[in-house]
N, C-alpha and C positions, 0 to 999 in steps of 0.2 A: 450751608454745608454742615451736615451732621457728622459727629464722630461715632464710630462703631467700635465696640469692644468685643473680642471673641478669643477663642483658643485656635491656634493655627499650626500647621505643619508645612514646611517649605518643600515644594515639589520641584521647582526649577528656579534657577537664578542666573542673571545675566548682568555682567558689569556694564553700566550705563556711561560711566565716566570714571575719572580717577578716584572719585569719592562717593559715587552713587551706584545703586543697583536697581534692577527691575526684577521683581519676584513674582512667581506664581505660587500662591499659598492656598492650602485647603483648610478652610475654617469649619468649625463644627456647626455653627448656626446659620452661616451665610454662604456656604458652598465655596467653590473656587473663586479666588479673587486675584486680580493682577494689580500689583501696587508698585509704586516707585519709592525707594528708600533713599532720600536725598541726604548726602553727607555721612551715610552710615559707615563708610570706610575711612573717614577722616580720623587720624590719630590724635590722641590727647595725652596729657601727662600720665593719666591713670590706666590707659589701655591702648593696645596697638590697633591700627585701622584695618582689621581683617574682614569687616562686614558681617553679614548674616550668612550662615552656611547652609548648604543643601541638607535636607533631612534633619532639621532642628524643629523642636516643638516649643512654642512659646505663647505668651499672652500678647495679643496684638491690638493696637488701636489704629484705625485708618479712617480717612475721610470718605464719606459717601456723597456722591453727586446725583441727586434725584433727576431722572430723565437723561442722564449722561453715563449710563452703565457701561457703554462701550469704551470709555476713556479710563486711563489708569487712575486708580485711587492713590492717595498720598499716605504713606506710612508716617504716623506721628509718634508711635511708641512701640518698642519691641522688648519684651523681657523673656529671656530664654528660661524654659522650664526643664527641658531634657534635650541633651545633645546626642543621645543614643551612642555613646562613645564606643560601645562594644561592636557596633556595626562597622566602624572604621578599622577594627583590629584584624579583619580577615577579608580577603578579596571576595570569597564566595558570599559572605553576608552583604558586603558592599554592593556587589553586582545585583543580588536579589533585591535589596532595598531600592536601588536606583531603577531597576526594572519596574517594581511596584509603583514608584513615583511617576515614571514615564507613562505607563498605561492609565493610571488614575487621572493624570493631566489630560490625556487624549479622550477619555471616555466620560468625563464629567463636564457639565456645562457651567459657565460662570454664573454666579448668583443663584445656583440651584442647590439648596442645602441637603445633605445626607448625613445626619448625625450618626446613624449606625455605621456608615462607611468610615467616617472619621474615627470612630472608636475602634473599628476593625483595623484600620491602618496603624493606629497607635499601638494596639495589641500585637500586631505583626512585628513592628519594629522592636517592641519590648521582647517578644518571644525569640528573636534572633540571638539573644544572650545565651540561651540554653537549649534551643531546638535546632535540628538540622535545617539549614537554609532552604533546601529543596522542599521539605515538608511544610515549613513555615510559609514559603511563598505560594505553594499550591493551595494551602488553606485560605490565605488572604485572597487570592484570585477568585476562588470559588465563592467566597463571601461577597466580593466586589460585584461579580456577575449577578448574584442574587439581588443585591441592593439596587443596582441600576436597571434591573429587568432584562438582562441578557443571559441568564443562566439557562443552558440547554437542557432539554428533556432527554433523559437517558434510561428511564425505567420502562419506556414503551416506544414503539416505532412512531415517529411523528407523522407518518403518512397513513398507516392503517390502524394504529393503536395496539398492535400486537405486543405482548409482554416480552421484553428483551431477554429475560431469563430462560425462556423456552424457545427462543428463536435460534436459527442456525447461524450462518455468518452474519456479522453486524458491520454496518458502516456508520460513519458520522458525517453529517452535512451541517456546516456552520450556517449557511444561508437558509436552510430549512429549519434550523433550530434544534437539532439533536440527532438521536439514533435513528437509523433506517434499517429495516430488516432486509434479508436477501431477496424477498419477493418484490420489494418496492425500490430497490437501489438503482434499477435500470433507468428510472425516470429522473434521477438526481444527477445534474451535470457536475456539481461540485461535491466531492465526497472523498473519504479515505477510510481504509479499514479500521475497525475499532475492536479492540480486544474485549471480551466479556468481563475480564478482570477489572479493566478500567471503568467500563460501564457500570458494573455493580458497585465498585468502590465509590463512585460519585453519586450514584442513585441512592445509596444509603443515607446520604446527607449527614455524615458524622461531623462532630465539632472540629476534628483534625483530619485533614486530607493528606494522604501519602504523596510524596514527591513523584511516585510512579505516574501520577496523573498530569504532571507538568507538560509533557509533550503535547497532549491533547488540548490543554488549556492554552498553551502558547499558539497552537495552530488556530484555535477558535478566535483568539484575540487578533491574530494576524489577519484573518479573513474579515473580522468585524471592523477593524480599523482601516483595512485596505492596504496595509503594509506592516511588516514586522516592527516590533519595538526596536529602537536603536541598541538596546541592551540584549536582545534576544540571542545573538550569536555568542556573546560572551557568557551569558548564563548557561546556555546549552553546552558550551565547551566545558565550563566549570563543573556542571552537574554530570558530565559524561553522557549527555543525551544525543542519541542519533536520530532514529525515526520510530522509536517504540511508542505505542499509544494503546 
């Protein structure tokens, strides 16, 4: 049984017993891992038994079981590096961060490393200190979709290749992978109207994506995952999102 060292961000946590937790962590070099942290909530003279919190970043050491990747690994060491305290000081930031953690958990495979996505998640959580939560979340989601190969095509119709800047009415189909012009939309069973503003906003591929793109990204993620994120309604309500895209 080999010990693995890495950097990790906690995506999910579940109390396993009075003193233990099961964690889904996203590591930089080894992808998503499911680990059991035995005794981590046990109190000592020097610290209270609060366990490891959601959305912490730390240095992790866990056991690897060759050929038994479907079983929980065992956490042997955790050293917190960043608790992203600012995230917990505002509900909008907290909901945005938990939304990001939820969709990252659902759309990444265990043992499948994405160092770029780990860095993007860390940068997103850091950026919530001084950026609007809606903008920060939209930027992260766009980067995540690019990293995992699910970023939709918006600069041209996915059916005929027509440039969307010169097209008439536009539609978006998550199942077909992007924008559809008015001449091709009749063949798409799953679609929704798409504003040219949002299409151009995302097609530019800027480093920072405006929160105006969030409704489209939320819709795309819902269709991709087969259900909305459990944080979707809270985030939409907090951001004042109705059905704009």
